[in-house]
N, C-alpha and C positions, 0 to 999 in steps of 0.2 A: 741446216743444222738445228735451227730453232724448232722446226716442226718435228725433227727426230727426237729432241729432248722431251717433248710432251708425251711421246709414246714409248719411251725407253724402259719404263718400269713394267713389271709383270702385273697384270690386273688381277682382281679378286676372282674373276671368272676362271682363271687358271687353277685356283685352289678348288673350285667346284668340280672342274674336270678331273683333277687329280684325285679328289675324294671319291668320285664315281669310279675311277680306275681302280682304286683300292677296294671299293665295295664289290666290284666285279671280279676281283682277283687278278687284274691285269698288271697292277702296280703293287709294289711292296710299301710298307709303312715308312721305310727309310727314304724312298723316293719322295713320298708325300712330305716328309720332314725337310728334305733338301729344297723342294719347290717352295714350301712355306718360308724357309729362311731366305731364299733368294728373293722372294716376293717382298718380304719385310724390308730387306736391305735396299732393293731397287726403288721401292716406293719412297723410302726415307731419303735416299740420296737424290732422287730425281727432283724432289721439292726444292732443294738448295741449288741444283743445277739449273732449274727453270728460272728461279729468282735471280741467279747470277749469270744468266746466259750471255749477256753482253760482254761481261768481263772474261768469261770463259772463252768466248769466240775470239777475243783479242789475242789470246795465247795460241790458239790453234788455227787461226785463219791462214797463215802462211803455209803450213803443211797441207791444208785442205785445198789449196789452189791447184794442186795436180788433178783434182776432180772437176775443175771448172772448164767450161767450154771457152775457146778464144773469143767467140761472139755469143754472149749469153742471150741476147735478144735479137730476133731477126730484123727488127726495125733499125738497129744500129748499123746494119750493113748498108742502109740507104742514106746514112748521114753524110753530110758534106765534110770535107777536111776541116778540122778545128782550126780557127784562125790563130795566128801567133799571139795576138792580144785581143782580149774581150773587154769592152767597156761596160756593157750591161748584159746581165743574164735575165731573161724573162721566162718565168715558169707558168706555163699555160698558154696555149696558142689558139684559143677559141676566138670568137668574133672580137671581143674586147682586147685580149692579149695580142691577137694578130694585128690589129690596127695600131697598137702601141709599138710593136716590133717594126712595122713598116714606117711609122713616123720617126722613130729613132734612127733607122737606117737612112731615111731621107735627110736627116741632119748630119750625116757623115759619121755616125757612131757605129762601132762594131758591136753587133748584137748576136747573142747565142740564144736560140729558141729551144725550150725544153718542154716536152709533153709526152704522155703515154698513149696518145691516140694516133695510130698510124696514119689516118686520113689527115689529121691536122699537121703532122710532120711532113707528109708528102706535099701538102699545099704550101707550107713555108719553104720547103726545098725548091719548089717550082718558081718561087719568087726570089731565089738566090740567097736565102737566109741560112746560115749554118745552124744545124739542128742537132739535138741529142735526145735520145730516148731516156725517159726517167719518170718515176712515179713519186710525187711529193710525199706520199704516205709511207714510202720505204725508209726505214731508219738509217740506212746507209746511203741514202740518195744524195745528200749534200756533199758527201766525201768524193763523189764522182765528178763534181763540177769544177771548172777551172777558176777557182776563187782567187788565185794569187794575183791575177791581173785585172780582175773585175772591180769596178768602183761601186756598182749598184747591183743588187739582186731584187728583181720585182716579182712578186707573186700575184697573179691575177685570179687565184683560187679564193673565192669568198667564203672561206671556212675558218672559223676562229681556232679550232683545234689543229688543223693542218698548218696554219700560219705560225702557231706557237711551236709546233714541231719543227718547222723550218728554221725558226729563230734559234731553237735549241741546237739544231744541227750546225748552223752557221757559227754559233758561239763555240761549239766543240771543235770546229775546224779552224777557229781563230780568224774568222773573216773580219778584216779591218774596214771594209766599206760600209755602205748604208743599205738597209733593208727596207723595201717599200711593200707594204701589204695591201690587201683589198678586202673590203667589208661591205655587206649589204645593209647592216644595221648600225646606226650612229652610236648605239650603246657599246659597240665593240671597239670603237676608235681608241678610247682611253685604255682599254685592256690591252690592245695590240701595242700601243705606244709604251705602256708599262712593261710589256714583255720584251721590247727592244726594237720595235718598228720606228723608222725615222719619219716616214710619211704613211698615211693610210688613204688609199683611193676609194672613192665611192662611185661605182659604175652607174648607179641610178641618178646621181647628182653631178658627177664630173664626166664630161665628154672625153673620149679617148685622146682627142687632140690636146685637151688640157692636161691630161696625165702625161703625155709626151713632153710637154714643156716642163712639168714638175720633175720628171726623171732626168731630162737633159740638163736641167739646171744643177742637179746633184753631181753630174759628171764634169761639166764645164762651168766656169764662172759666168761666161757669156752664153746664154741659151742660143743654141743653133751653131756654135762654133766648136767643131770637133778638136780634141786635143791631138797634137802631133805624136 
């Protein structure tokens, strides 16, 4: 829908074609006037539709669901059954994120791994980790996560903008748990905490094992003891 709104208006090139049609005698001046009026109206209206696309989508998303496929992404078909309860959601299943997921699972915590890389998802699935396909840059991404039961959401994506977007999405979804971000630069730590991150992991300074202890302590008072 968002892509469609950006091309919903008649472009100025349509006016050039219509003018050529009039010059060649293929179109009448009344048709040129109609095309010009429609162009002015659609260009004017589309500006406000693009600026208010998020709110507009909230009104029409339910009727539009009839056009959606039951399985929008092929990778979701390979996902394991979602556990009844999720303690930690880890976004990003690369080397760093994969080690964190394995460590949390070894402590008895229920972990959901999320990534948009099919290879990373298959690797996590082979290790018996529940997975979900998702892209952190998708504005509707956080709405698809099982946030009601999760205590901690961990982002292993070392991008300031993406982590801020995730925080915004979690706040919009009224997530009551803690968000743990990842950064490569120490200068981003305070910015992420100001945005709403409870902890900020530094892959170049913190080993994945240390990150596991930090996240596990957010879930359970006693590190290494899973909640019943």
